[in-house]
C-alpha positions as CSV (number, residue, x, y, z in Angstrom):
1,M,70.0,89.0,72.4
2,K,71.8,87.9,75.4
3,T,73.3,90.0,78.2
4,L,77.0,89.5,79.2
5,Y,78.9,91.5,81.8
6,L,82.1,93.4,81.2
7,L,84.3,93.6,84.3
8,I,86.8,96.5,84.7
9,I,89.0,97.0,87.7
10,T,90.4,100.5,88.2
11,D,93.6,101.4,90.1
12,I,92.3,104.5,91.8
13,G,95.6,105.2,93.7
14,L,97.0,107.2,90.8
15,S,96.4,110.8,89.8
16,D,95.0,109.4,86.5
17,P,93.2,106.2,87.4
18,E,94.1,103.1,85.3
19,D,91.4,100.7,83.9
20,F,92.1,97.0,83.5
21,L,89.5,95.0,81.4
22,I,89.4,91.7,83.2
23,G,87.0,89.9,81.0
24,V,83.4,89.3,79.8
25,F,81.3,87.0,82.0
26,T,77.9,85.3,81.9
27,S,76.4,86.9,85.1
28,E,76.8,90.0,87.2
29,N,77.4,87.9,90.3
30,Q,80.2,85.9,88.6
31,A,81.9,89.2,87.5
32,A,81.6,90.7,91.0
33,D,83.0,87.5,92.6
34,I,85.9,87.5,90.2
35,A,86.5,91.3,91.0
36,E,86.5,90.6,94.7
37,Y,89.0,87.7,94.2
38,Y,91.3,90.0,92.2
39,I,91.1,92.8,94.7
40,R,91.9,90.3,97.6
41,E,94.5,88.0,96.0
42,V,96.0,89.1,92.7
43,P,99.3,91.1,92.8
44,G,98.8,94.8,92.1
45,F,95.1,94.7,92.5
46,C,95.5,93.7,96.1
47,E,98.4,96.0,96.8
48,Y,96.9,99.3,95.5
49,P,93.5,100.9,96.1
50,C,91.2,99.5,93.4
51,E,87.6,99.5,92.7
52,Y,85.5,97.7,90.0
53,R,82.5,98.1,87.8
54,V,80.4,95.5,86.1
55,T,78.7,96.8,82.8
56,P,76.0,94.9,81.2
57,K,76.5,94.5,77.4
58,Y,74.1,93.0,74.9
59,A,75.6,90.2,72.7
60,D,74.2,88.5,69.6
61,S,76.3,85.4,70.2
62,D,76.2,82.2,72.2
63,S,79.5,81.0,70.7
64,G,81.7,81.8,73.7
65,T,83.6,84.4,71.7
66,V,82.7,88.0,71.3
67,W,84.1,91.2,69.7
68,L,84.2,94.7,71.2
69,V,84.9,98.0,69.5
70,Q,86.5,100.9,71.6
71,G,87.6,104.3,70.8
72,W,89.4,106.9,72.8
73,D,91.5,110.1,72.8
74,E,94.8,110.6,74.6
75,N,95.8,113.6,76.6
76,E,99.3,115.1,76.8
77,R,100.4,112.4,79.3
78,F,99.1,109.6,77.0
79,D,96.2,108.8,79.3
80,E,93.1,107.5,77.6
81,I,90.2,109.9,77.8
82,N,86.8,110.3,76.2
83,A,86.3,106.5,75.7
84,V,83.4,105.1,73.8
85,E,82.6,101.4,73.3
86,S,80.1,99.2,71.4
87,E,77.9,96.4,72.4
88,L,79.3,92.9,71.9
89,F,79.3,91.2,68.4
90,A,79.4,87.6,67.3
91,S,81.9,88.1,64.5
92,E,84.8,90.3,63.5
93,T,82.9,91.3,60.4
94,Q,80.1,92.7,62.5
95,A,82.6,94.5,64.7
96,Q,84.4,96.0,61.8
97,K,81.0,97.3,60.5
98,A,80.3,98.9,63.9
99,L,83.8,100.4,63.9
100,S,83.1,102.2,60.6
101,E,79.7,103.5,62.0
102,M,81.3,104.6,65.3
103,Q,84.2,106.4,63.4
104,E,81.6,108.4,61.6
105,R,79.7,109.2,64.7
106,Y,82.6,109.9,67.2
107,A,85.8,111.8,66.4
108,R,88.5,109.7,68.4
109,Q,92.3,109.5,68.0
110,E,92.5,105.7,68.6
111,W,90.3,102.8,67.8
112,S,90.5,99.0,68.6
113,V,88.5,95.9,67.7
114,N,89.3,93.1,70.1
115,C,88.1,89.5,70.6
116,Y,87.4,88.1,74.0
117,K,86.6,84.5,75.1
118,V,83.6,84.6,77.5
119,C,84.6,83.8,81.1
120,E,88.3,84.1,80.3
121,R,90.2,86.1,83.1
122,L,92.7,88.6,81.7
123,W,95.4,90.2,83.9
124,S,95.4,87.0,86.0
125,E,99.0,87.5,87.0
126,G,98.4,91.0,88.1
127,F,100.3,94.2,87.4
128,C,102.9,96.3,88.9
129,R,103.5,100.1,88.8
130,V,106.6,101.5,87.2
131,K,108.1,104.4,89.1
132,K,109.2,107.4,87.1
């Protein structure tokens, strides 16, 4: 097994903070450097108070592509709460098997199985808030 690093940046300037999954990276330092760049340079991330976290994830793949299973509930404002997520998988078949196991273990309203290219930067053009 290999360790990869999931980078999530959170817009903490909202009453309900918003998470942005930026990507899966090969080292903790690489993920932290990318987070610092986003917070300094990328629209939205540099305009609003944001913080980041780097989470180690075990992967059974060296292919450059990994799969992640996530489950969550939504509150009355449609915010994601009670999130759970898997380790990283080498194939969609393995991720779908993990999804079935996680659905038996955790009662969640919503589920997703997503594919990520290792070292690909998501949200690279930033974000903007929509005023209500």
